[in-house]
C-alpha positions as a Markdown table, in Angstrom:
| # | Residue | x | y | z |
|---|---|---|---|---|
| 1 | Met | -16.8 | -94.0 | -48.3 |
| 2 | Lys | -19.5 | -95.8 | -46.3 |
| 3 | Lys | -18.7 | -98.9 | -44.4 |
| 4 | Arg | -21.6 | -101.3 | -45.6 |
| 5 | Phe | -21.7 | -105.0 | -45.5 |
| 6 | Arg | -18.4 | -105.5 | -44.0 |
| 7 | Ser | -16.6 | -107.8 | -41.4 |
| 8 | Glu | -13.4 | -107.5 | -39.6 |
| 9 | Asn | -11.8 | -109.4 | -42.1 |
| 10 | Ser | -13.1 | -108.1 | -45.6 |
| 11 | Tyr | -11.0 | -108.2 | -48.7 |
| 12 | Ala | -11.3 | -105.9 | -51.9 |
| 13 | Leu | -9.7 | -106.8 | -55.0 |
| 14 | Val | -8.8 | -103.5 | -57.1 |
| 15 | Thr | -7.7 | -103.9 | -60.6 |
| 16 | Gly | -5.6 | -101.3 | -62.5 |
| 17 | Ala | -4.1 | -100.5 | -59.0 |
| 18 | Ser | -1.1 | -98.6 | -60.4 |
| 19 | Ser | -2.8 | -95.4 | -61.6 |
| 20 | Gly | -6.0 | -93.5 | -62.2 |
| 21 | Met | -9.3 | -94.5 | -60.5 |
| 22 | Gly | -7.8 | -98.1 | -59.6 |
| 23 | Arg | -5.1 | -96.3 | -57.2 |
| 24 | Glu | -7.7 | -93.7 | -55.9 |
| 25 | Tyr | -10.2 | -96.6 | -55.2 |
| 26 | Ala | -7.4 | -98.6 | -53.3 |
| 27 | Arg | -6.7 | -95.6 | -51.3 |
| 28 | Leu | -10.0 | -95.4 | -50.1 |
| 29 | Leu | -10.8 | -99.0 | -49.5 |
| 30 | Ala | -7.5 | -99.2 | -47.4 |
| 31 | Asp | -8.7 | -96.2 | -45.3 |
| 32 | Asp | -11.8 | -98.0 | -44.8 |
| 33 | Gly | -9.7 | -100.8 | -43.1 |
| 34 | Tyr | -10.3 | -103.3 | -46.2 |
| 35 | Asn | -7.3 | -106.1 | -46.6 |
| 36 | Leu | -6.3 | -105.4 | -50.3 |
| 37 | Ile | -5.4 | -107.6 | -53.4 |
| 38 | Leu | -3.9 | -105.3 | -56.0 |
| 39 | Val | -3.8 | -106.3 | -59.7 |
| 40 | Ala | -2.0 | -104.4 | -62.3 |
| 41 | Leu | 0.2 | -104.5 | -65.3 |
| 42 | Val | 3.3 | -102.8 | -64.1 |
| 43 | Gln | 4.9 | -104.6 | -61.2 |
| 44 | Glu | 6.8 | -101.4 | -60.0 |
| 45 | Glu | 3.9 | -99.1 | -59.8 |
| 46 | Met | 1.9 | -101.5 | -58.0 |
| 47 | Asp | 4.6 | -102.0 | -55.6 |
| 48 | Ala | 4.8 | -98.3 | -54.9 |
| 49 | Val | 0.7 | -98.3 | -54.4 |
| 50 | Ala | 1.1 | -101.2 | -51.8 |
| 51 | Thr | 3.9 | -99.4 | -49.9 |
| 52 | Glu | 1.9 | -96.4 | -49.8 |
| 53 | Gln | -1.1 | -98.2 | -48.4 |
| 54 | Ala | 0.7 | -100.4 | -45.7 |
């Protein structure tokens, strides 16, 4: 994923972050250094994603 139009304090909002495309997109954005705001229906699954990206 290319780093475009990004400052040092960039944030990304990811919906559906607990599985599938949302989870993978969150991983890619975290790898690029974005601060993440994760949204999902299942709290436990979202916590797992947050722990992976920390």
